[in-house]
KOLMIRO-902628 format. One record per residue (C-alpha): residue number from 1; residue in three letters; chain; x, z, y negated. Coordinates in Angstrom, 1 decimal. Layout:
residues N
[drenlum NUM; 'ALA'; 'A'; [X; Z; Y]]
...
***
This chain:
residues 281
[drenlum 1; 'MET'; 'A'; [80.3; 81.7; -79.7]]
[drenlum 2; 'LYS'; 'A'; [78.9; 80.7; -83.1]]
[drenlum 3; 'ILE'; 'A'; [80.9; 79.9; -86.2]]
[drenlum 4; 'LEU'; 'A'; [79.0; 80.5; -89.4]]
[drenlum 5; 'ASN'; 'A'; [80.2; 79.8; -92.9]]
[drenlum 6; 'THR'; 'A'; [77.5; 81.2; -95.2]]
[drenlum 7; 'VAL'; 'A'; [76.3; 84.6; -96.1]]
[drenlum 8; 'ASN'; 'A'; [72.7; 83.8; -95.5]]
[drenlum 9; 'ASP'; 'A'; [73.2; 82.4; -92.0]]
[drenlum 10; 'VAL'; 'A'; [75.2; 85.6; -91.0]]
[drenlum 11; 'LYS'; 'A'; [72.6; 87.9; -92.4]]
[drenlum 12; 'THR'; 'A'; [69.8; 86.0; -90.6]]
[drenlum 13; 'ALA'; 'A'; [71.6; 86.1; -87.3]]
[drenlum 14; 'ILE'; 'A'; [72.4; 89.9; -87.6]]
[drenlum 15; 'LYS'; 'A'; [68.9; 90.7; -88.6]]
[drenlum 16; 'GLU'; 'A'; [67.5; 89.2; -85.4]]
[drenlum 17; 'LEU'; 'A'; [70.1; 91.2; -83.3]]
[drenlum 18; 'GLN'; 'A'; [69.3; 94.5; -85.0]]
[drenlum 19; 'LYS'; 'A'; [65.6; 93.9; -84.6]]
[drenlum 20; 'ALA'; 'A'; [66.3; 93.8; -80.8]]
[drenlum 21; 'GLY'; 'A'; [68.3; 97.1; -81.1]]
[drenlum 22; 'ARG'; 'A'; [71.7; 95.6; -80.4]]
[drenlum 23; 'LYS'; 'A'; [74.8; 97.3; -81.7]]
[drenlum 24; 'VAL'; 'A'; [77.1; 95.2; -83.8]]
[drenlum 25; 'GLY'; 'A'; [80.9; 95.6; -84.3]]
[drenlum 26; 'LEU'; 'A'; [82.9; 93.9; -87.1]]
[drenlum 27; 'VAL'; 'A'; [86.6; 93.0; -87.1]]
[drenlum 28; 'PRO'; 'A'; [87.6; 91.9; -90.5]]
[drenlum 29; 'THR'; 'A'; [90.7; 89.6; -90.5]]
[drenlum 30; 'MET'; 'A'; [92.6; 87.0; -92.6]]
[drenlum 31; 'GLY'; 'A'; [93.1; 84.9; -89.5]]
[drenlum 32; 'PHE'; 'A'; [96.4; 83.7; -87.9]]
[drenlum 33; 'LEU'; 'A'; [95.5; 86.1; -85.2]]
[drenlum 34; 'HIS'; 'A'; [98.0; 87.9; -82.9]]
[drenlum 35; 'ALA'; 'A'; [97.8; 90.6; -80.2]]
[drenlum 36; 'GLY'; 'A'; [97.3; 93.3; -82.8]]
[drenlum 37; 'HIS'; 'A'; [94.1; 91.7; -84.1]]
[drenlum 38; 'MET'; 'A'; [93.0; 91.0; -80.5]]
[drenlum 39; 'SER'; 'A'; [93.3; 94.7; -79.6]]
[drenlum 40; 'LEU'; 'A'; [90.6; 95.3; -82.2]]
[drenlum 41; 'VAL'; 'A'; [88.4; 92.5; -81.0]]
[drenlum 42; 'LYS'; 'A'; [88.6; 93.6; -77.4]]
[drenlum 43; 'LYS'; 'A'; [87.8; 97.2; -78.4]]
[drenlum 44; 'SER'; 'A'; [84.8; 96.0; -80.4]]
[drenlum 45; 'VAL'; 'A'; [83.6; 93.8; -77.5]]
[drenlum 46; 'ALA'; 'A'; [83.9; 96.9; -75.2]]
[drenlum 47; 'ASP'; 'A'; [82.0; 99.2; -77.6]]
[drenlum 48; 'ASN'; 'A'; [79.3; 97.0; -78.9]]
[drenlum 49; 'ASP'; 'A'; [76.6; 94.5; -77.8]]
[drenlum 50; 'PHE'; 'A'; [77.7; 91.9; -80.3]]
[drenlum 51; 'THR'; 'A'; [81.1; 91.3; -82.1]]
[drenlum 52; 'VAL'; 'A'; [81.5; 89.6; -85.4]]
[drenlum 53; 'VAL'; 'A'; [85.0; 88.6; -86.6]]
[drenlum 54; 'SER'; 'A'; [85.5; 87.5; -90.1]]
[drenlum 55; 'VAL'; 'A'; [88.3; 85.0; -90.7]]
[drenlum 56; 'PHE'; 'A'; [88.9; 84.9; -94.5]]
[drenlum 57; 'VAL'; 'A'; [92.1; 84.8; -96.5]]
[drenlum 58; 'ASN'; 'A'; [90.8; 87.0; -99.4]]
[drenlum 59; 'PRO'; 'A'; [92.2; 85.7; -102.7]]
[drenlum 60; 'THR'; 'A'; [91.3; 88.9; -104.7]]
[drenlum 61; 'GLN'; 'A'; [93.8; 91.0; -102.8]]
[drenlum 62; 'PHE'; 'A'; [96.7; 88.8; -103.7]]
[drenlum 63; 'GLY'; 'A'; [98.5; 89.3; -107.0]]
[drenlum 64; 'PRO'; 'A'; [100.4; 86.8; -109.1]]
[drenlum 65; 'ASN'; 'A'; [103.5; 85.3; -107.3]]
[drenlum 66; 'GLU'; 'A'; [102.3; 86.6; -103.9]]
[drenlum 67; 'ASP'; 'A'; [101.9; 84.4; -100.8]]
[drenlum 68; 'LEU'; 'A'; [98.2; 83.4; -101.1]]
[drenlum 69; 'GLU'; 'A'; [98.7; 79.7; -100.8]]
[drenlum 70; 'ALA'; 'A'; [101.5; 80.0; -98.2]]
[drenlum 71; 'TYR'; 'A'; [99.7; 82.6; -96.1]]
[drenlum 72; 'PRO'; 'A'; [99.7; 81.3; -92.5]]
[drenlum 73; 'ARG'; 'A'; [96.5; 79.8; -91.2]]
[drenlum 74; 'ASP'; 'A'; [95.5; 78.4; -87.7]]
[drenlum 75; 'PHE'; 'A'; [91.7; 78.4; -87.4]]
[drenlum 76; 'GLU'; 'A'; [91.8; 76.3; -84.2]]
[drenlum 77; 'ASN'; 'A'; [94.0; 78.8; -82.4]]
[drenlum 78; 'ASP'; 'A'; [92.0; 81.7; -83.9]]
[drenlum 79; 'THR'; 'A'; [88.8; 80.2; -82.4]]
[drenlum 80; 'LYS'; 'A'; [90.3; 79.8; -79.0]]
[drenlum 81; 'LEU'; 'A'; [91.7; 83.4; -78.9]]
[drenlum 82; 'LEU'; 'A'; [88.4; 84.9; -80.1]]
[drenlum 83; 'THR'; 'A'; [86.4; 82.8; -77.5]]
[drenlum 84; 'ASP'; 'A'; [88.7; 84.1; -74.7]]
[drenlum 85; 'ALA'; 'A'; [88.3; 87.7; -75.9]]
[drenlum 86; 'GLY'; 'A'; [84.5; 87.6; -75.9]]
[drenlum 87; 'ALA'; 'A'; [83.7; 87.6; -79.6]]
[drenlum 88; 'ASP'; 'A'; [80.3; 86.4; -80.4]]
[drenlum 89; 'LEU'; 'A'; [80.4; 85.1; -83.9]]
[drenlum 90; 'ILE'; 'A'; [83.1; 84.0; -86.4]]
[drenlum 91; 'PHE'; 'A'; [82.3; 84.3; -90.1]]
[drenlum 92; 'SER'; 'A'; [84.6; 81.9; -91.9]]
[drenlum 93; 'PRO'; 'A'; [83.4; 81.6; -95.5]]
[drenlum 94; 'SER'; 'A'; [85.0; 79.7; -98.4]]
[drenlum 95; 'PRO'; 'A'; [86.3; 81.7; -101.4]]
[drenlum 96; 'GLU'; 'A'; [83.4; 80.1; -103.4]]
[drenlum 97; 'GLU'; 'A'; [80.9; 81.5; -100.8]]
[drenlum 98; 'MET'; 'A'; [82.3; 85.0; -101.2]]
[drenlum 99; 'TYR'; 'A'; [82.9; 84.9; -104.9]]
[drenlum 100; 'PRO'; 'A'; [80.5; 82.5; -106.4]]
[drenlum 101; 'GLU'; 'A'; [80.5; 81.5; -110.1]]
[drenlum 102; 'GLY'; 'A'; [79.8; 84.5; -112.3]]
[drenlum 103; 'PHE'; 'A'; [81.0; 87.1; -109.8]]
[drenlum 104; 'SER'; 'A'; [82.0; 90.0; -111.8]]
[drenlum 105; 'THR'; 'A'; [81.9; 93.2; -109.7]]
[drenlum 106; 'LYS'; 'A'; [84.7; 95.1; -107.9]]
[drenlum 107; 'VAL'; 'A'; [85.0; 98.2; -105.8]]
[drenlum 108; 'SER'; 'A'; [87.9; 100.5; -106.7]]
[drenlum 109; 'VAL'; 'A'; [89.2; 103.6; -104.9]]
[drenlum 110; 'SER'; 'A'; [91.3; 105.8; -107.1]]
[drenlum 111; 'GLY'; 'A'; [93.9; 108.5; -106.1]]
[drenlum 112; 'ILE'; 'A'; [95.2; 107.4; -102.8]]
[drenlum 113; 'THR'; 'A'; [95.7; 103.8; -104.1]]
[drenlum 114; 'ASN'; 'A'; [98.2; 105.1; -106.7]]
[drenlum 115; 'ALA'; 'A'; [101.1; 105.2; -104.3]]
[drenlum 116; 'LEU'; 'A'; [102.9; 103.2; -101.6]]
[drenlum 117; 'CYS'; 'A'; [101.7; 99.6; -101.7]]
[drenlum 118; 'GLY'; 'A'; [99.4; 100.3; -104.6]]
[drenlum 119; 'LEU'; 'A'; [102.4; 100.7; -106.9]]
[drenlum 120; 'SER'; 'A'; [103.9; 97.3; -106.3]]
[drenlum 121; 'ARG'; 'A'; [100.6; 95.5; -105.6]]
[drenlum 122; 'PRO'; 'A'; [98.3; 96.9; -108.3]]
[drenlum 123; 'VAL'; 'A'; [95.3; 94.5; -107.7]]
[drenlum 124; 'HIS'; 'A'; [95.6; 94.7; -103.9]]
[drenlum 125; 'PHE'; 'A'; [93.4; 97.6; -103.0]]
[drenlum 126; 'ASP'; 'A'; [90.6; 96.7; -105.4]]
[drenlum 127; 'GLY'; 'A'; [90.5; 93.3; -103.6]]
[drenlum 128; 'VAL'; 'A'; [90.5; 94.9; -100.2]]
[drenlum 129; 'ALA'; 'A'; [87.8; 97.4; -101.1]]
[drenlum 130; 'THR'; 'A'; [85.6; 94.7; -102.7]]
[drenlum 131; 'VAL'; 'A'; [85.8; 92.3; -99.8]]
[drenlum 132; 'VAL'; 'A'; [85.3; 94.9; -97.1]]
[drenlum 133; 'THR'; 'A'; [82.2; 96.3; -99.0]]
[drenlum 134; 'LYS'; 'A'; [80.9; 92.7; -99.1]]
[drenlum 135; 'LEU'; 'A'; [81.5; 92.2; -95.4]]
[drenlum 136; 'PHE'; 'A'; [79.8; 95.5; -94.6]]
[drenlum 137; 'ASN'; 'A'; [76.8; 94.4; -96.7]]
[drenlum 138; 'ILE'; 'A'; [76.7; 91.0; -95.0]]
[drenlum 139; 'VAL'; 'A'; [77.2; 92.1; -91.4]]
[drenlum 140; 'ASN'; 'A'; [75.7; 95.6; -91.6]]
[drenlum 141; 'PRO'; 'A'; [77.8; 96.6; -88.6]]
[drenlum 142; 'ASP'; 'A'; [77.5; 99.8; -86.6]]
[drenlum 143; 'ARG'; 'A'; [81.3; 100.0; -86.2]]
[drenlum 144; 'ALA'; 'A'; [84.2; 98.3; -87.9]]
[drenlum 145; 'TYR'; 'A'; [87.7; 98.1; -86.5]]
[drenlum 146; 'PHE'; 'A'; [91.0; 98.2; -88.5]]
[drenlum 147; 'GLY'; 'A'; [94.7; 98.4; -87.4]]
[drenlum 148; 'SER'; 'A'; [96.8; 101.4; -88.4]]
[drenlum 149; 'LYS'; 'A'; [99.8; 99.2; -89.4]]
[drenlum 150; 'ASP'; 'A'; [98.1; 99.0; -92.8]]
[drenlum 151; 'TYR'; 'A'; [97.9; 102.8; -92.9]]
[drenlum 152; 'GLN'; 'A'; [97.1; 103.1; -96.6]]
[drenlum 153; 'GLN'; 'A'; [94.4; 100.4; -96.3]]
[drenlum 154; 'LEU'; 'A'; [92.8; 102.3; -93.4]]
[drenlum 155; 'GLN'; 'A'; [92.7; 105.5; -95.5]]
[drenlum 156; 'VAL'; 'A'; [91.3; 103.6; -98.5]]
[drenlum 157; 'ILE'; 'A'; [88.5; 102.2; -96.4]]
[drenlum 158; 'ARG'; 'A'; [87.7; 105.5; -94.8]]
[drenlum 159; 'ARG'; 'A'; [87.6; 107.1; -98.3]]
[drenlum 160; 'MET'; 'A'; [85.3; 104.3; -99.6]]
[drenlum 161; 'VAL'; 'A'; [82.9; 104.7; -96.7]]
[drenlum 162; 'LYS'; 'A'; [82.7; 108.4; -97.2]]
[drenlum 163; 'ASP'; 'A'; [82.3; 108.4; -100.9]]
[drenlum 164; 'LEU'; 'A'; [79.7; 105.6; -100.9]]
[drenlum 165; 'ASN'; 'A'; [77.7; 107.1; -98.0]]
[drenlum 166; 'MET'; 'A'; [78.1; 103.9; -95.9]]
[drenlum 167; 'SER'; 'A'; [76.7; 104.2; -92.4]]
[drenlum 168; 'VAL'; 'A'; [79.4; 102.2; -90.7]]
[drenlum 169; 'GLU'; 'A'; [81.8; 104.0; -88.3]]
[drenlum 170; 'VAL'; 'A'; [85.3; 103.1; -89.2]]
[drenlum 171; 'ILE'; 'A'; [87.6; 103.0; -86.2]]
[drenlum 172; 'GLY'; 'A'; [91.4; 102.9; -86.6]]
[drenlum 173; 'MET'; 'A'; [93.4; 101.4; -83.8]]
[drenlum 174; 'PRO'; 'A'; [97.1; 101.9; -82.8]]
[drenlum 175; 'ILE'; 'A'; [99.9; 99.6; -84.0]]
[drenlum 176; 'ILE'; 'A'; [100.7; 96.9; -81.6]]
[drenlum 177; 'ARG'; 'A'; [104.4; 96.0; -81.4]]
[drenlum 178; 'GLU'; 'A'; [106.5; 93.2; -80.1]]
[drenlum 179; 'SER'; 'A'; [108.7; 94.0; -77.1]]
[drenlum 180; 'ASP'; 'A'; [111.6; 94.7; -79.5]]
[drenlum 181; 'GLY'; 'A'; [109.6; 97.2; -81.5]]
[drenlum 182; 'LEU'; 'A'; [108.7; 95.0; -84.5]]
[drenlum 183; 'ALA'; 'A'; [105.2; 95.8; -85.6]]
[drenlum 184; 'MET'; 'A'; [103.0; 92.6; -85.1]]
[drenlum 185; 'SER'; 'A'; [102.2; 90.9; -88.4]]
[drenlum 186; 'SER'; 'A'; [101.1; 87.4; -89.4]]
[drenlum 187; 'ARG'; 'A'; [104.0; 87.5; -91.9]]
[drenlum 188; 'ASN'; 'A'; [106.6; 87.8; -89.0]]
[drenlum 189; 'ILE'; 'A'; [106.4; 84.0; -88.9]]
[drenlum 190; 'TYR'; 'A'; [108.4; 84.0; -92.1]]
[drenlum 191; 'LEU'; 'A'; [111.4; 85.6; -90.5]]
[drenlum 192; 'LYS'; 'A'; [114.5; 83.5; -89.7]]
[drenlum 193; 'PRO'; 'A'; [116.3; 84.4; -86.4]]
[drenlum 194; 'GLU'; 'A'; [119.0; 86.4; -88.3]]
[drenlum 195; 'GLU'; 'A'; [116.4; 88.2; -90.4]]
[drenlum 196; 'ARG'; 'A'; [114.5; 89.4; -87.3]]
[drenlum 197; 'THR'; 'A'; [117.4; 91.6; -86.4]]
[drenlum 198; 'SER'; 'A'; [117.3; 93.2; -89.8]]
[drenlum 199; 'ALA'; 'A'; [113.5; 93.6; -89.5]]
[drenlum 200; 'LEU'; 'A'; [114.0; 95.9; -86.5]]
[drenlum 201; 'SER'; 'A'; [115.5; 98.4; -88.8]]
[drenlum 202; 'LEU'; 'A'; [112.0; 99.5; -89.8]]
[drenlum 203; 'SER'; 'A'; [110.9; 100.7; -86.4]]
[drenlum 204; 'LYS'; 'A'; [114.3; 101.9; -85.5]]
[drenlum 205; 'SER'; 'A'; [114.4; 104.1; -88.5]]
[drenlum 206; 'PHE'; 'A'; [111.6; 106.2; -86.9]]
[drenlum 207; 'GLY'; 'A'; [114.0; 107.3; -84.2]]
[drenlum 208; 'LEU'; 'A'; [116.4; 108.4; -86.9]]
[drenlum 209; 'ILE'; 'A'; [113.7; 110.6; -88.5]]
[drenlum 210; 'GLN'; 'A'; [112.7; 112.1; -85.2]]
[drenlum 211; 'LYS'; 'A'; [116.3; 113.0; -84.5]]
[drenlum 212; 'LEU'; 'A'; [116.7; 114.7; -87.9]]
[drenlum 213; 'LEU'; 'A'; [113.4; 116.6; -87.4]]
[drenlum 214; 'ASP'; 'A'; [114.5; 117.7; -83.9]]
[drenlum 215; 'ASN'; 'A'; [117.7; 119.0; -85.5]]
[drenlum 216; 'GLY'; 'A'; [115.7; 121.1; -87.9]]
[drenlum 217; 'GLU'; 'A'; [115.7; 119.0; -91.0]]
[drenlum 218; 'ARG'; 'A'; [112.7; 119.8; -93.2]]
[drenlum 219; 'ASP'; 'A'; [113.8; 118.4; -96.6]]
[drenlum 220; 'ALA'; 'A'; [111.6; 115.2; -96.9]]
[drenlum 221; 'ARG'; 'A'; [114.0; 113.9; -99.6]]
[drenlum 222; 'VAL'; 'A'; [116.8; 113.9; -97.0]]
[drenlum 223; 'LEU'; 'A'; [114.7; 112.1; -94.5]]
[drenlum 224; 'ARG'; 'A'; [113.8; 109.5; -97.0]]
[drenlum 225; 'GLN'; 'A'; [117.4; 108.9; -98.2]]
[drenlum 226; 'LYS'; 'A'; [118.7; 108.6; -94.7]]
[drenlum 227; 'VAL'; 'A'; [116.2; 105.9; -93.9]]
[drenlum 228; 'VAL'; 'A'; [116.8; 104.0; -97.2]]
[drenlum 229; 'ASP'; 'A'; [120.5; 104.0; -96.5]]
[drenlum 230; 'TYR'; 'A'; [120.0; 102.9; -92.9]]
[drenlum 231; 'ILE'; 'A'; [117.6; 100.0; -93.8]]
[drenlum 232; 'ASN'; 'A'; [119.7; 98.9; -96.7]]
[drenlum 233; 'SER'; 'A'; [122.8; 98.6; -94.4]]
[drenlum 234; 'HIS'; 'A'; [121.2; 95.6; -92.8]]
[drenlum 235; 'SER'; 'A'; [121.7; 92.2; -94.3]]
[drenlum 236; 'SER'; 'A'; [118.6; 90.6; -96.0]]
[drenlum 237; 'ALA'; 'A'; [116.8; 94.0; -96.1]]
[drenlum 238; 'HIS'; 'A'; [115.7; 95.3; -99.5]]
[drenlum 239; 'VAL'; 'A'; [113.6; 98.5; -99.5]]
[drenlum 240; 'ASP'; 'A'; [110.4; 98.4; -101.6]]
[drenlum 241; 'TYR'; 'A'; [109.6; 102.0; -100.6]]
[drenlum 242; 'VAL'; 'A'; [110.2; 104.6; -98.0]]
[drenlum 243; 'GLU'; 'A'; [107.9; 107.6; -98.3]]
[drenlum 244; 'ILE'; 'A'; [107.3; 110.8; -96.4]]
[drenlum 245; 'ILE'; 'A'; [103.7; 111.5; -97.0]]
[drenlum 246; 'HIS'; 'A'; [100.7; 113.7; -96.2]]
[drenlum 247; 'PRO'; 'A'; [98.6; 112.0; -93.5]]
[drenlum 248; 'GLU'; 'A'; [95.3; 112.1; -95.4]]
[drenlum 249; 'LYS'; 'A'; [96.2; 112.7; -99.1]]
[drenlum 250; 'LEU'; 'A'; [99.1; 110.2; -99.0]]
[drenlum 251; 'ASN'; 'A'; [101.0; 112.1; -101.6]]
[drenlum 252; 'SER'; 'A'; [104.8; 112.1; -101.3]]
[drenlum 253; 'LEU'; 'A'; [106.2; 115.3; -99.8]]
[drenlum 254; 'GLU'; 'A'; [109.4; 117.3; -100.7]]
[drenlum 255; 'THR'; 'A'; [109.2; 119.7; -97.8]]
[drenlum 256; 'VAL'; 'A'; [108.0; 119.1; -94.2]]
[drenlum 257; 'ASN'; 'A'; [105.5; 121.9; -93.5]]
[drenlum 258; 'GLY'; 'A'; [103.2; 120.1; -91.1]]
[drenlum 259; 'ASP'; 'A'; [102.4; 116.7; -89.7]]
[drenlum 260; 'ILE'; 'A'; [103.8; 113.8; -91.8]]
[drenlum 261; 'VAL'; 'A'; [103.6; 110.0; -91.9]]
[drenlum 262; 'ALA'; 'A'; [106.7; 108.0; -92.6]]
[drenlum 263; 'ALA'; 'A'; [105.6; 104.8; -94.5]]
[drenlum 264; 'LEU'; 'A'; [107.8; 101.9; -95.2]]
[drenlum 265; 'ALA'; 'A'; [107.7; 98.6; -97.0]]
[drenlum 266; 'VAL'; 'A'; [110.8; 96.3; -96.8]]
[drenlum 267; 'LYS'; 'A'; [111.4; 92.8; -98.2]]
[drenlum 268; 'ILE'; 'A'; [113.3; 90.7; -95.6]]
[drenlum 269; 'GLY'; 'A'; [113.8; 87.1; -96.8]]
[drenlum 270; 'ARG'; 'A'; [110.3; 85.8; -97.6]]
[drenlum 271; 'ALA'; 'A'; [108.6; 88.5; -95.6]]
[drenlum 272; 'ARG'; 'A'; [107.3; 91.8; -97.0]]
[drenlum 273; 'LEU'; 'A'; [106.9; 94.0; -94.0]]
[drenlum 274; 'ILE'; 'A'; [105.2; 97.3; -93.7]]
[drenlum 275; 'ASP'; 'A'; [105.3; 99.9; -90.9]]
[drenlum 276; 'ASN'; 'A'; [104.5; 103.6; -90.4]]
[drenlum 277; 'LYS'; 'A'; [104.6; 106.4; -87.9]]
[drenlum 278; 'LEU'; 'A'; [102.9; 109.7; -87.6]]
[drenlum 279; 'PHE'; 'A'; [105.1; 112.6; -86.7]]
[drenlum 280; 'LYS'; 'A'; [103.5; 115.7; -85.2]]
[drenlum 281; 'ILE'; 'A'; [105.3; 118.8; -86.3]]
***
């Protein structure tokens, strides 16, 4: 497996592959890899002739007072995991390589970014859209793989690809959970033992929603409030948002008339955790 750090080196390597007609998969990550990331890598390895994994903590998607400097990193372990999984190339650029002096362009997706995480993290999705566009231009992948835990991010990328007529196929993969139900996240490392119990309130709240739906509840505002009350009853848990949304438009619903997504963001200690679940009605 190769490790490359510059845009030109990656573009040169990919050009040779594509001349030979080989299919390329891309898995964009910020490193500190866990089983959720690895499910994307393994899928890419199965689907494509060559898999590129980017390991880059993207500064433009972090706002002021967010955890850019503290974001966990372990490149040595990432390399071992990716080698074992069969990845072919790691692209690990510096911030200066991705955003050289004079960089002044951003990609912005409107509408679906004006809700959920976009409300409390106003610069986040511009940073995501910009760096993913750059990665698509550098790697020119046939397919790119993203986890569904970041549900809004996945929809933003799909919208961007459609609107800008990008040729890459975006593949969303299921959420991978710990044995206790907690959605895997690099930020789970922030949780103290007593906070982990509170963190389980996110995934357990989906059982509460399902029970209410099974009993005929169709008022989305009732579903939301029940979940807010449940999560806030746990120590250290502070709800950022609980929303019942349309699966594609991401708008907040008042009445359940079809499939819905419950999307949550909760601060627990130092960690801001997100989770979601699609409910088929």
